[in-house]
C-alpha positions as CSV (number, residue, x, y, z in Angstrom):
1,M,55.1,102.3,132.6
2,E,54.7,99.2,130.4
3,P,53.6,99.2,126.8
4,T,49.9,99.4,126.1
5,G,48.6,96.6,123.8
6,D,50.5,96.4,120.5
7,R,50.9,100.2,120.1
8,V,54.6,101.0,119.7
9,I,54.1,104.8,119.0
10,C,51.0,106.7,120.1
11,T,50.5,110.4,119.9
12,R,47.5,112.4,120.9
13,G,47.2,116.1,120.0
14,L,51.0,116.4,119.7
15,T,51.9,120.0,118.9
16,K,55.2,121.9,118.5
17,R,55.3,125.6,118.0
18,Y,58.3,127.9,117.4
19,K,57.0,131.4,118.0
20,R,54.7,132.0,115.0
21,L,55.5,128.7,113.2
22,T,53.5,125.6,114.1
23,A,55.7,122.8,112.9
24,V,53.5,119.9,114.3
25,D,49.8,120.6,114.7
26,N,47.5,118.4,116.8
27,L,49.2,115.1,115.6
28,H,47.4,111.8,116.2
29,L,49.4,108.8,115.2
30,E,49.3,105.1,116.0
31,V,52.1,102.7,115.0
32,H,51.6,99.0,115.9
33,R,54.0,96.3,116.6
34,G,55.4,94.8,113.3
35,D,54.4,97.8,111.2
36,V,56.6,99.3,108.5
37,F,54.9,102.6,108.9
38,G,55.4,105.3,106.3
39,F,55.4,108.9,107.5
40,L,54.9,110.7,104.3
41,G,55.0,114.3,103.4
42,P,56.7,117.0,101.3
43,N,59.9,118.6,102.7
44,G,59.0,121.0,105.4
45,A,55.8,119.2,106.4
46,G,56.9,118.5,110.0
47,K,58.3,115.0,109.7
48,T,61.8,115.6,111.2
49,T,60.3,117.8,114.0
50,T,57.9,114.9,114.8
51,I,60.8,112.5,115.0
52,A,62.7,114.9,117.3
53,L,59.7,114.9,119.6
54,L,59.4,111.1,119.6
55,L,63.1,110.8,120.5
56,G,63.1,113.4,123.2
57,L,65.3,115.8,121.2
58,A,62.6,118.5,121.4
59,Q,59.8,119.1,123.9
60,P,56.2,119.4,122.7
61,T,54.2,122.6,123.2
62,S,51.1,120.5,124.0
63,G,49.7,117.0,123.6
64,T,51.2,113.6,124.5
65,A,53.5,111.0,122.9
66,E,54.3,107.5,124.0
67,V,57.1,105.4,122.5
68,L,57.0,101.7,123.5
69,G,54.6,102.6,126.3
70,H,56.8,105.3,127.8
71,D,55.8,109.0,128.0
72,V,58.5,111.0,126.0
73,R,58.2,113.9,128.5
74,R,58.7,112.0,131.7
75,D,60.2,108.6,130.9
76,I,62.1,108.7,127.6
77,V,65.3,106.8,128.6
78,P,63.7,103.3,128.8
79,A,62.2,103.8,125.4
80,L,65.5,104.9,123.9
81,R,67.2,101.8,125.1
82,R,64.8,99.8,122.9
83,T,64.9,102.2,119.9
84,G,67.4,102.7,117.1
85,A,67.4,105.8,114.9
86,I,68.9,107.4,111.8
87,I,68.2,111.1,111.6
88,E,69.1,112.7,108.3
89,T,72.7,111.8,107.2
90,P,74.6,109.5,109.6
91,A,77.8,111.1,111.0
92,F,80.9,109.0,111.5
93,Y,84.6,109.5,112.1
94,P,85.9,109.8,108.5
95,Y,89.4,108.6,109.1
96,L,88.4,105.5,111.0
97,S,87.2,102.2,109.5
98,A,83.6,101.1,109.4
99,R,84.4,98.5,112.0
100,D,86.1,100.9,114.4
101,N,83.2,103.4,114.0
102,L,80.8,100.6,115.1
103,R,83.2,99.7,118.0
104,I,83.0,103.3,119.3
105,A,79.2,103.4,118.9
106,A,79.0,100.1,120.7
107,R,81.1,101.3,123.6
108,T,78.9,104.4,123.9
109,L,76.0,102.1,124.4
110,G,77.9,100.1,127.0
111,M,78.4,97.1,124.6
112,A,81.5,95.3,123.5
113,D,80.3,92.4,121.4
114,E,82.7,92.0,118.5
115,G,80.6,89.1,117.1
116,Q,77.6,91.3,116.8
117,I,79.6,94.0,115.0
118,E,80.8,91.5,112.4
119,Q,77.2,90.1,112.0
120,L,75.8,93.6,111.4
121,L,78.6,94.5,108.9
122,G,77.6,91.4,107.0
123,F,73.9,92.1,107.2
124,V,74.2,95.6,105.7
125,G,76.6,94.3,103.0
126,L,79.8,96.0,104.3
127,A,81.8,92.9,105.5
128,G,84.2,93.3,102.5
129,R,84.8,97.0,103.3
130,A,84.9,96.7,107.1
131,D,88.5,97.9,107.4
132,D,88.2,100.7,104.9
133,K,88.1,104.3,106.1
134,V,84.6,105.8,106.1
135,N,85.8,108.8,104.0
136,T,86.2,106.4,101.1
137,F,82.5,105.4,101.3
138,S,79.7,106.4,99.0
139,T,76.5,107.9,100.3
140,G,74.8,104.5,100.0
141,M,77.5,102.8,102.1
142,N,77.3,105.5,104.7
143,Q,73.5,105.0,104.9
144,R,74.1,101.2,105.3
145,L,76.7,101.8,108.0
146,G,74.2,104.1,109.7
147,L,71.6,101.3,109.7
148,A,74.2,98.9,111.3
149,S,74.9,101.5,114.0
150,A,71.2,101.9,114.7
151,L,70.9,98.1,115.1
152,L,73.7,97.8,117.7
153,N,71.3,97.7,120.6
154,D,69.0,95.1,118.8
155,P,66.1,97.6,119.0
156,E,62.4,96.7,118.9
157,L,61.7,100.0,117.1
158,L,63.7,101.6,114.3
159,I,63.0,105.3,113.5
160,L,64.5,106.2,110.1
161,D,64.4,109.8,108.7
162,E,64.8,109.8,104.9
163,P,67.1,106.7,104.9
164,T,67.5,106.7,101.1
165,S,68.3,110.4,100.8
166,G,71.0,111.1,98.2
167,L,71.1,107.5,97.0
168,D,71.0,106.3,93.4
169,P,68.2,103.9,92.4
170,A,70.4,100.8,93.1
171,G,71.2,102.2,96.6
172,M,67.6,102.9,97.3
173,A,66.7,99.3,96.3
174,E,69.4,97.9,98.6
175,V,68.2,100.0,101.6
176,R,64.5,99.1,100.9
177,E,65.5,95.4,100.9
178,L,67.3,95.7,104.2
179,I,64.3,97.5,105.8
180,G,62.0,94.8,104.5
181,S,64.2,92.1,105.9
182,L,64.3,93.7,109.3
183,A,60.5,93.7,109.5
184,R,59.9,90.4,107.8
185,D,62.7,88.3,109.3
186,Q,63.4,90.0,112.6
187,G,60.0,91.3,113.5
188,K,61.1,94.9,114.1
189,T,58.7,97.8,114.0
190,I,59.9,100.5,111.6
191,F,58.8,104.1,111.5
192,L,60.0,105.4,108.1
193,S,59.9,109.1,107.3
194,S,60.1,110.0,103.6
195,H,58.9,112.4,100.9
196,L,59.4,109.6,98.3
197,L,56.0,108.3,97.4
198,H,57.2,105.3,95.4
199,E,59.6,104.2,98.2
200,V,56.8,104.3,100.8
201,E,54.4,102.4,98.6
202,Q,56.9,99.6,98.0
203,V,58.1,99.0,101.5
204,C,55.4,100.1,104.0
205,N,52.2,98.4,105.1
206,R,50.6,101.5,106.8
207,V,51.1,105.2,106.2
208,A,50.2,108.6,107.5
209,I,50.3,111.6,105.2
210,I,51.3,114.9,106.9
211,H,50.8,118.3,105.4
212,R,51.7,121.6,107.0
213,G,52.2,119.8,110.4
214,R,48.8,118.0,110.3
215,V,48.0,114.4,109.5
216,V,45.5,114.5,106.6
217,L,45.2,110.8,106.0
218,Q,46.2,107.6,107.8
219,G,45.6,103.9,107.1
220,W,46.7,100.7,105.3
221,V,48.6,101.3,102.1
222,D,46.6,98.6,100.2
223,E,43.3,100.0,101.3
224,L,44.2,103.6,100.5
225,V,45.5,102.7,97.1
226,H,42.6,100.4,96.1
227,R,39.9,102.4,97.8
228,G,37.3,103.4,95.3
229,G,38.6,103.8,91.7
230,R,38.7,106.1,88.8
231,L,37.2,105.3,85.4
232,E,38.2,107.1,82.2
233,I,35.3,107.3,79.8
234,K,34.9,108.5,76.2
235,V,31.4,109.4,75.4
236,S,29.4,111.9,73.3
237,N,27.9,115.0,74.8
238,L,30.3,115.3,77.8
239,P,28.3,117.9,79.8
240,H,25.1,115.8,79.7
241,A,27.0,112.6,80.5
242,A,28.7,114.3,83.5
243,E,25.2,115.4,84.7
244,V,23.8,111.9,84.4
245,L,26.7,110.3,86.3
246,S,26.9,112.9,89.0
247,A,23.3,112.0,89.9
248,Q,24.3,108.4,90.7
249,S,24.7,107.6,94.4
250,W,27.7,105.3,93.8
251,V,29.6,108.0,91.9
252,S,31.7,110.2,94.2
253,G,33.0,112.6,91.6
254,V,33.0,113.5,87.9
255,L,35.6,115.6,86.1
256,V,35.5,116.7,82.5
257,A,39.1,116.4,81.1
258,N,39.5,117.4,77.5
259,D,37.6,114.9,75.4
260,R,36.8,112.4,78.2
261,L,35.3,112.0,81.7
262,L,37.1,111.0,84.8
263,V,34.6,109.3,87.0
264,D,35.3,108.3,90.7
265,A,33.4,105.1,91.1
266,P,34.1,101.4,92.0
267,A,35.3,99.4,89.0
268,E,32.6,96.8,89.6
269,R,29.9,99.4,88.8
270,S,31.1,99.9,85.2
271,D,28.1,98.0,83.9
272,D,25.7,100.2,85.9
273,L,27.6,103.2,84.6
274,T,27.2,102.1,81.0
275,R,23.5,101.4,81.6
276,S,22.8,104.8,83.1
277,L,24.3,106.5,80.2
278,A,22.5,104.3,77.7
279,E,19.2,105.1,79.3
280,A,19.9,108.7,78.8
281,G,20.7,108.1,75.1
282,L,24.4,108.4,75.6
283,Y,26.8,105.6,74.4
284,I,30.4,105.0,75.5
285,T,33.1,104.7,72.9
286,G,35.9,103.9,75.3
287,L,36.3,102.9,79.0
288,R,39.3,102.0,81.1
289,L,40.2,101.8,84.8
290,L,43.0,104.2,85.8
291,E,45.6,102.8,88.1
292,R,45.4,104.3,91.6
293,T,48.8,104.9,93.3
294,L,49.9,106.4,96.6
295,E,50.9,109.5,94.5
296,S,47.3,110.0,93.5
297,V,46.1,109.4,97.1
298,F,48.7,112.0,98.3
299,L,47.6,114.6,95.8
300,E,44.0,114.1,96.7
301,A,44.8,114.6,100.3
302,V,47.1,117.7,100.1
303,G,46.3,119.3,96.8
304,N,48.2,119.8,93.6
305,D,50.2,122.7,95.1
306,D,52.6,120.1,96.6
307,E,52.9,117.9,93.5
308,E,56.6,118.9,92.9
309,A,57.6,118.6,96.5
310,A,56.1,115.1,96.8
311,G,57.7,113.7,93.7
312,N,60.5,111.1,93.5
313,D,63.3,113.7,93.7
């Protein structure tokens, strides 16, 4: 079965149940060629189970999934030949060097291209440590070696599960730059699973937010972040002002917060907002546009009960 259009990953109603637990629930996803697609959700949301289903490591209870045009139930092997993956922490032989670990991985794939191994070690910044034993590597170096291993078969699709887990800020930045380079310079499609909102916002062009096994929001990061807006207003008689603004068709929400109003409305309607209040005898003493981030989008989608789980921890 050949790929359909530019869809690299496509799931329809994908579901995985373990007795009473539904880990993935009626999942609909589309990842297109060239995407850096963020699969975002708190720990335990179903991200790793979804990856296991996409890679044929688990069988769905119901629904369908295609990777590079191949049905994961019936025809997974051709898709895996064109896919590289890092699932959780990469595992290597600790007393072998980085180069020898890649040689073993290459032989497992039926490859023996020494030149490619050297090129990959250079790409991930490990050329100077290629002969060092892996048990001397930091977590960040292990992650970079894992990325090199996932690239051995020159995959069209990279599936990365929490690739910056356990890294310090400098290590996170290095891995983000490598991911961006793979998409920008080599045209690879990347499916990036993470619970780190800031990371996803920086590196991904499209995103799906998963909560309790279900996709609750999916779209372009820029559109999600800039969709609508929130205005913070200081005005006398807050209850009356909230009533006036709630009646406007272009206002999608009004919240009284301490001594101010938080108004969900397009920034370009601020003049209309001021006019509406003035006509009601209410005058603004302060107005500013609040920055909308992927974190605020996430919290709107899943609720504040997951605020701690979705933070940059």
